[in-house]
C-alpha positions, -999 to +999 in steps of 0.1 A: -001+000+000+010+037-007+026+053+028+030+093+031+066+083+039+089+061+016+085+026+032+122+020+016+142+048+032+130+026+063+156-004+067+141-015+100+109-028+083+133-056+063+130-074+099+102-060+123+068-049+121+079-017+140+054-003+154+076+014+189+081+054+177+068+070+214+101+054+225+133+052+200+126+059+160+148+039+141+169+061+113+154+067+084+184+058+055+184+095+045+193+110+082+220+079+086+236+094+056+233+127+066+253+119+098+279+094+080+288+123+057+289+153+081+315+127+101+334+117+071+340+156+061+346+165+095+369+138+095+384+148+058+388+183+060+381+195+103+376+228+102+369+233+063+337+222+074+323+247+099+306+274+073+284+244+056+275+226+086+265+265+095+245+272+071+233+238+067+220+240+107+204+272+097+183+253+071+169+229+094+165+251+120+137+269+094+124+236+091+116+225+125+105+258+133+075+257+106+070+219+117+063+237+150+040+268+137+070+293+151+089+318+138+128+301+134+146+330+154+124+317+187+138+279+178+168+271+200+189+238+194+190+217+228+207+177+237+172+170+247+137+176+261+151+173+297+177+202+286+151+221+273+128+220+304+158+227+324+166+257+308+130+271+316+127+258+345+162+271+357+164+305+336+132+317+351+135+344+384+116+323+409+101+340+440+088+320+473+051+310+468+054+307+438+035+275+425+040+249+392+008+234+379+012+199+363-003+168+353+002+138+378+006+112+349+037+129+333+068+116+322+090+120+351+115+142+325+089+164+326+078+166+368+113+169+380+130+205+368+099+214+389+099+194+414+134+203+424+129+234+425+114+231+461+145+249+476+137+284+457+099+281+475+082+266+445+057+246+453+039+222+424+004+212+424-010+178+405-038+175+381-054+137+390-064+119+355-101+114+358-122+081+351-104+047+340-096+062+306-067+085+325-079+119+312-069+151+315-097+175+304-097+208+308-119+213+332-091+190+358-066+217+350-090+247+357-097+228+388-064+231+403-056+261+387-082+279+407-076+258+438-048+279+448-028+311+443-024+317+405+005+292+395+035+308+379+036+277+350+008+252+337+033+225+325+020+198+301+029+166+277+007+175+243+008+134+244+007+119+272+036+089+270+012+061+290-019+059+271-015+087+245-040+116+255-038+146+238-045+179+251-063+209+236-032+231+236-049+261+225-081+257+251-048+255+278-036+279+264-067+308+267-073+291+300-035+304+314-040+335+298-071+341+314-053+331+345-019+349+340-002+319+338+024+309+307+024+274+290+050+251+291+047+221+265+065+191+265+057+180+227+079+152+221+056+129+217+033+145+189+059+171+173+063+153+139+031+128+142+008+157+146+001+190+129+012+214+153+009+256+152+023+262+188+025+305+184-011+303+174-022+286+202-005+305+228+021+283+240+048+302+256+082+271+258+079+239+239+107+211+239+114+179+222+141+157+212+143+143+177+148+107+188+105+096+186+080+110+158+105+136+142+127+101+134+161+120+139+184+108+164+187+113+200+209+138+215+192+164+186+165+184+200+149+217+197+133+244+224+108+267+211+109+303+236+081+329+224+098+361+213+081+384+242+091+358+269+128+351+256+142+382+281+124+363+307+149+336+310+186+338+318+210+321+294+223+293+320+253+282+295+263+315+278+288+309+255+306+323+222+275+307+199+245+330+228+261+364+215+252+388+191+283+387+172+293+353+181+328+357+159+340+388+176+365+366+200+379+399+214+342+414+225+338+402+261+306+423+274+277+396+274+254+410+238+229+384+240+220+375+204+179+384+198+171+351+192+166+322+208+200+313+201+215+331+231+204+296+250+230+275+227+258+285+243+289+266+226+294+243+194+266+228+183+258+191+177+262+194+139+262+155+130+233+148+153+212+183+138+219+172+104+210+137+109+174+154+124+173+173+094+170+146+071+143+133+087+123+165+091+132+170+051+115+136+046+082+147+073+081+181+055+077+167+017+051+140+028+037+171+050+027+160+088-011+163+081-008+134+058+018+113+083-011+122+108-042+108+084-026+077+080-009+069+117-044+081+132-064+054+102-040+026+114-043+033+152-077+034+146-078-002+126-055-017+154-077-007+183-113-017+165-091-051+158-077-054+189-109-050+204-120-082+183-092-103+193-102-097+229-079-072+247-091-038+265-078-008+247-067+019+275-063+048+253-089+073+242-097+074+206-120+102+206-112+125+175-102+154+197-079+136+225-064+108+203-030+102+192-004+078+173-002+060+206-027+031+215-020+013+243-041-018+257-043-050+282-046-085+269-061-099+300-045-126+319-011-117+300+017-098+314+027-068+294+065-073+299+060-108+287+038-103+258+065-073+244+089-105+243+065-124+227+054-097+200+090-093+194+099-129+189+068-124+160+090-093+147+065-071+163+081-043+184+060-022+205+065-015+244+050-018+277+039+016+293+010+030+311+002-004+325-005-020+292+013-029+257+014+001+238+019+003+199+030+035+179+032+033+145+043+062+120+039+070+084+059+046+064+036+014+083+014-001+069-014-024+071+003-055+072+019-044+103-009-042+120-020-078+109+015-089+122+003-071+157-035-087+158-021-124+149+001-122+180-023-105+199-049-127+193-025-161+203-018-140+235-054-136+243-063-176+240-035-179+260-044-156+287-080-171+283-068-204+290-047-195+324-077-173+341 
């Protein structure tokens, strides 16, 4: 079948039905080639590659910004989501009594930057998920926001890692604006797989690593800082690359650049960024909208057939809250053991959120879903016998 992303670009397909993009994406061949070429160039020519790599990195910045729906000047390169969130958490000036609101079911790296601010007098209020589907409706945020002093920040994953709940960032952005709070979004589980318009939605800060839906390598990520918020952040790693004239080596007065680049400090991970850039080009050329429509259809197909096979789908499949993640349980079957069984059958997924988590992308096919369902059907039969 035709897929938005060319299946031939993904060597992983030769062996696996790879349904684990919410964990670590396999590199497409163009990304691997871009990294190899950059490394070989450095080996052959050293500093002579600098200007070419620098120009190409700026093109990657522009492509990434377009995918995020923000100006290129508002995007900085970071190592990963954790570093990006840390730049926000530790770059702000805090006052004792400040409050941060964050969901209770976040990935740890989206909680630690705020919980470790206790020595600054900062408190964290948790939004508890609601109902058996562990949903995070807007009212759940409003109730916590209004239950105490106005929060300084509201922090949320656009897509929750466990069950794949997708928060309406535009609605949450309006709520934050009305309450005078800044909105921080961890977008790693959506960016590249779902169309994003972060500036329009009212997001103030957002971070993502490249190794999931962006199809890039680990260690090359993105941080968005809304232009009107840049002066709120103290650069934590100021260096020659942070300033307005980065190659004026004798200018020792710190004059931060008038862009998010002020947060980048020193030399960037050129090889990783250029690899990520090749993956971003694939997504741009296919269009993230087309990738999302394809992935959403595969997830709907998987959810329907999993139910028919006897599994219980834990993820919301409502149009406004679903994502590229489908988490499910098989009665009588341990999720970790099931992951091993699926791997033996050539299907790659993860145990997360109390169940099995599958996360297809724009090059996966119905055949990959069929391989998943065959093994789950066998597991379900064995589970019924064991109960």
